[in-house]
N, C-alpha and C positions, 0 to 999 in steps of 0.2 A: 482714339478708334472705335469703331462699332461694335458692338458684341455680337457674338454668333447667331444669337435670337435676330437680332435686327436683320442681318445679313439674311438669313433663311427666310424672314417675313416679306424682304424685300425683293426677294426671289420668284414670289408670286404675285406676279402683277391683277392677276382676276378678283384679289379682295380690296375690299374700301380699305381707306384710312383709319379708321375706329377698330376696324375687325383687325389688322396688319398689328395695333398695339394691345388688343383685348381678345385673344384666341380663345373659345370656349375649351371645356377640360372635362374629356370622358374618362374615369379612371373604374375598369374591371377588374374584381378580386375573385378567384376561385379558392375555395379552401382545400388545403391538405390536396393539393396539383403537383405533381413532380411533372419534369418534361416529357410528359408520354400523351404528345402529340403529333398525327402526322406531319406536321410541317417542324417539329422537330426529329423525323427521321423513322418515328414506331411504325412498323409495317401492319399492326394488327388493328388500333384504334381507329377507331371512325370519328374523323373531327372535322368534316367538309367545313365551316363557317371561320375556324380559327383558322385553318389553313387558307382559305383564300384571303384573308386579312393579313396575313402572313405577307404576303404576296405586294404590298404597298406598304408595309413597314419594317422598320428593323428589330431581327432578332437577335436577342442576346442567347447565347449557347454557355456563357461562364455567369450566370448571375446568383448571387447566394446571399441569402437571408441573414441578419444577425445572430437570430436564436430559432431554434428549428421547433416552436412552440407557437399555437395563435394568437395568444393574447401580446407575449412579450415580442413577436413578430409584426403585429401591428402596430403595436405601440411605439416600435422603434421606426418604419417608416413613415409613419403618420405624424411622427415629431419631430424626426431628423437626429434621434439622439440614439446612442447606443445604450444596451441594457445596461454594460457595466457603469454608466453615466447616472440612468435612472434609477437603477438598481430593481426595475420591473422584469422580474425573471419567469414570473409564474402568472396564477390568477388572483382574481378577488380585489386587487388595488389598482383603481384607476389611475391614469396620468397626471389630472388633477391632485391628486392625493400627495403627490410626490413632486411635482411639478406645475404648482399652480400658475405661474405666471407664463408659462411655457405657449407659444403660437403654433400649432398644428398647420399642417399642408393645406386643409381646404380652410382654416380659419385666416391664414395668411391670403390667403385669395379672396376670400369674404372681406377682411380688410382694407382690400384695394379696388372693391368696386364690384366681384364677383357673386352672384346668387350661388350659393352653395348647398348640395342637399346630400342625402345620403338615403338608401334604397336597401335593405337588406343587412347580411353581415358586413360591416367596414370596420369598426372597433367589435372587440371581443361579443360574442353572443354566446351561450350555450346551446349547441344546435337541437338538442332532444327535446328543450322545453320550451324556447326563446326566451325564458327567464336569465336573470346574473346579468342584466347587458353590461356592458363597462364604453356604452357612447359616452362622448363630450359631447353635450349640446352646444358650448361655446362655439364647436366648429362648422355649424351649418346654421343656415339662415331660415331655414323651418324645421319641425321636428324629425326626428328618425323615423323614415316609416320601415315596420318590421312585418313581414307577410303574416297572413292569419291562417292560411292553409295547414291542416294538419301535417305532421312530420312523416308517419307512415299511410299507407293507401288506408281506403275504407274499411276493411275487414280487421287487419291487424290494430287501427287506433279505436276499433269500435273495443277488441277485446282491454285495451289500454286504459281507455276512459272508462269502462266497468270496474276494474282495479282500483283508480285512483278514487272512484266513488267509494266504494268497499271501503279503502283505508280511512276514506273522509268521514265515514260513518263510524267507524272502529276509533277513533279519534287520531291515527295517526297522524304526525307530522313531517315534513321534508324538510330537512336542515341545508340542503344541498341541492342545486340541481340536476347531479349526478345520483339520487338518491330518487327520484321521481320513477316510476315504473316505464319499462323500455320495452318497444314491439320487438321482433327478431332483426338479424344483424343486415337482411336485405330485404326490399320488399318491390314484387314487379305488380303493383295493381295496374288492370286494364283502364285506362284514366288518360284524359289528356292531356297535355303539359300543363295546362293553367291549374288542374286541378291539386297541383303538390306545390310548395315554394317557390322553388325556382322559378317555375313558369310564372308563378303570381307576380314574384320579383322582376320577372322580366315585362310583362305587361304594363307594370307599375312605372318602371323606368321609361317603355317607349311613350306613355302616356303625358310624362314630365317633358320628353323631349318634344313630343307635336305640340304640347303649351308653350315651350319657349321659345320653338321656332316662329311667334311671330313679334318675340321680344326681342328685336337686333340690337336695341342700345344697351341692353343689360346682359352682359356675355354669362355663363354659368359655369360652372363648378359641380359634375355628378358622379357621385361614387357609387358605384353598383355592386354588392355585395353576395355572392352565390354562396349557397351553404354546400351543395356539392363540388367534389365529390366525397365530402367529411362522412363518416360513418353516421347511422345507420344509412345503407347505400340504396336508396330509395328514389325511383326513376319510372316513368311506365314501363308499363311492358314492354313496348316497340322496341324500345334502346337495348331490354335485355337477348330480344330477340336476334341484334345484330351479331352475335358472338356466341359461338358451340363452345362451351367450358371443355369437351372431350378434344378439341383443337388446340387450346390453350398451353403454352411452355410455363412451366416453373422456373423461377431461377436458379441459377448453378451455383451460387455462393449462399446456401442455405445454411451456412455457420459463422458464429462470432468470428470476428479476426483475430488468425493467430495471434496468440502474445497479447490481445488487448486485456486492460483491467477489467474485472467483472460489472463494474458498476458504469460501463460507458453506453450501455444501452437497454433498451428493453427485448428479451429474448419470449417468443410464444407469442398468441393473438390478442388483439385487444376483447376483452370480455365484457360481461356484465348485460348480455342481450339475450334474450328467449332463444330458447331451443339452440343453445349454444355447446357444442359439445366440449369435453374435456379436452386438453391438449395431446393424452396419449391416444385419443380418439379422433384426430384430425387429419382423415385421409388426404390423398391426393385429390380425389374427386371433389371432398369439400374443399379443398384449397382452390381447385379450378373455378367450381362456381362460386367461390368469395370471389376470387380473381375477374371472373365474368360482372360480377355486380359492381364493383369496382368501375371496370370499363365502360359498363351501360349508364354509371353517374356521369364520367367523363363527356360520354356522347351526349347526355341530356344535357349537363352545363354548356357543351357546344352548342346546343341547338337554340339554348337561351341567351346564350352570348350574339347569338347569329340574331336573334330578333330584335336585340337593341341595337346593334349595328345597322340593320336594314330601316330600325326606325331613324337613327341618325341621319343614316342616307336621306330619307323621307325629306326631311325638313329642310334641307337646300344648306345648312349650315355645316356640314361634313367638312368642309375643302377647308373652314377657319376654327375648325377644332383639334386640340392635341387630345390622342386617345393612346391608353396605356393599359395595357394587359397583365396581368398577375396572377402567380398563385402566392399564398401568404407561406408557403416555404415548402419542400419537398415532402416524401413519404416514402415507407418502405414496405412493399407486398410479397414477404418472402426474404428478402434481403439479406443476410445476416442472421437469419435463423425469426426474423420480426415482422410480423405480419399487423397491418391497420395501425402502426407505432410512427413517429418522426423521433422526438426527444432525444436526439443525438448529434454527435459533430459530423456524420461520415456524409461524403457526397449524396445519394441517394436523399438525403435527409436536411441538409441546408443548399441543394440547387432547385430552382424552380423556373418557370417558363416567365419570360420578360419579352414583351414586344410592343412596340410604342411607332406610332406614326406621328409626325409633325408637318405644319403645313409648308409646302413647298423643301421639304428634306431632299437630299442627295441618295441617301442608301435605301430608298424605298426597294423594298423586297430584296436585301440583302441581309446577311449574318456578321456578327464580330465575335471573336473568340476573346473580347476584352475582358480582364476581371473587373466585375461590377458587383457594388454591394447594396443591399436596398436601402439604406440608409442614404444611398446617392440621387434616391427617386425626389424628393423634396427639392432640392438645390435643382436639380434639374430641370422639373416643372418650370420651379419659380425663374430660373434662366431662358427658358426657349417663350414665355409669357411676357420677359420684361420686366419682373419684380425684382426688387432687390433681394441679395442673400445674406440674409442674417448672418454676424459672425459666428454662432453660439452652434450652428447647424454642422455634424462631424462627417457628413458626406461631402463627396465631391460632382458637382454636376457632368454629367458625359453626353452633356449637348454636342461635343465637337464628334464625337465618336458619329454623327449622324450625319456628319459631313464627309466622315475618313474614317470609315470602320475599322479598319488596320492598323492604325495610328500607334504609336506607343502609348501603353496606359498606365494603370496600375500593377504593381508588382505582385500586391497578396489582397486577398478579401478574409476577412476575421469574422468569426462565429463563435457564439458559447453555448453552454449548455450548463444548467441548475441541475444535477442528481439528489434528488430527496432534498435534505437541508443540509446535507454535508460535504458534497463533493462539486465541485466546480472547474468542467474542463473548458480552454480559451483553445479555438483553433485559428490557426493560419493555412489558407490556402494560396499556394501559389501557380503560377503556371505548369506545376511537373510535380507537387508535393504535396502533401496534406502534413502538417506537425500540430500535436495537440499536449497543452500541458494541464495535467488535475492537481488539485490542492485540497487536501481535507478539512478535517474538522478543526476548528480555531484557528483556518486558515494554514494549516500543514504545508509548507512549499514543497515543489516536485516530488509530489506521492506517486505519482506515475508520468510516463510519456509516450506517444503514440507516434510514429513516423510512417507515412506509405509513399512510396513512388508511383506515384500515377499514370505517369508514363510507360512502366514495365507493370504495374498491378492496378490496372483503372478501378476494378470493382472492391478496393481495399481488404484482401484476403489475408495479408502477413504486416504485422507490427514490426518494425526494421529498428525500433528504439534501441534494443539492446544487443542490435549488430555492431562490432567494435569498428568494422571500416566505415561507419554512418558516425563516427564521432564529429569530424569537423563540420560535415553538413548540419549535426544536430547543434551544435554548439552558435552555428550562422543562423538559422532558422529559430533556436531562442533569442537571439539578439533582436532578430528581427520583427518578431511577436511584442518584445518587451518595446520596442521604440516606437513600432507601428500603433499599440495601443495608446489612445489618445491622454498625452499625459496632465493636460490643461483640460477640466471639464469647466463646463457653463456652471455659474450661481444657482442651485438650485433650491427652495426652501423644501426640504422633507419634512414631513408629518410622520415619521416609524425608522 
């Protein structure tokens, strides 16, 4: 029996025989992006390029990351392994440190004849400095390209550079990327798109596509990682001008969920930037400007994505290219009283956009409510490219959804969050509920539990775990959580 991928490609008669078996892959990643896009129904944000792309793609409305933190999420979907398997739940440890023999998603394609390349933030890179890269050189056919333009605009960058020089003269050293001096929380320099990092990344990606278009006998796997809308919120002024902060609504659920444990999330604003007010001085006007900056950065990232997609169309190989756009996790902008954080198991943090377009797919321009996980991305792309799917991968190819988006699918998506060094929360997301189990120091079991009925409480305001009427459901979900967490793990060589 032919695979779904073979059937899909057979449906596209305009492609050559070689193209049918080896499609190109373009993976675009946005940092800290929740599903706040026009194509996801947001009435305020301006994202014309992704909205246009969505008309040719399948939109996933229930796509969940395995951890709402940059490094663990990226390590998971690029390796096809869950954080519970690799132990990669934080920063500073690379995939090769714990799984030296792992074959990553781009490496899998490279091993089968694709030219693999990465531009921008693909594996984790610290946004403010570009230092502390957790890149995986074995994944790429050529070295990773990181943008060289400054993080902030010219004025703020000048102040920051002077402080770095003063520290150097004084003999001060920085032990961590976050120790470096920062500019302000947001910046709206009146500069062209290409003067900032994501604009440079987009141009570099366009150059790559143009160069590869003439090499039709060698397919490519290109990963493009945009930094925005990660803090600091820096974008050209014209994108800030798209939004009037006085007209931006603030979220309605501004308190942590009732009955949730105190270690379940961060409350307050991400801090550490210049001219940042203390929490008790953060007015609604300030929060609206903060939200304006986040939206402006989404629009800037959208424009950069549009440049890359336009470049792909100009190559003449778009019809034979698998294109997937994702965020690396969601983001809280005032929900539950958290501004500029993710680091939790809640819906706004674990859910993120996923748009995919494949040659000959039937579901172009449609959407699906099927539950999918980011650990599914690796086997899906391999399946669509007719590559072998190794047994060690812990996800499931969702390629069948590209033919029938409404078909029965997974019953749950799993996420987890390590809070500090002591508290681990494991989350189960079904079609109607979210269930979380927390363990404490020394693995103390059932420290606390959370249960949210998303059909009646979509913004997770009230934890129902202590409601005696929910005991039967709690037991069912607890069993499902335990059985769904992969029991047999691939053999990994751990160095710590």
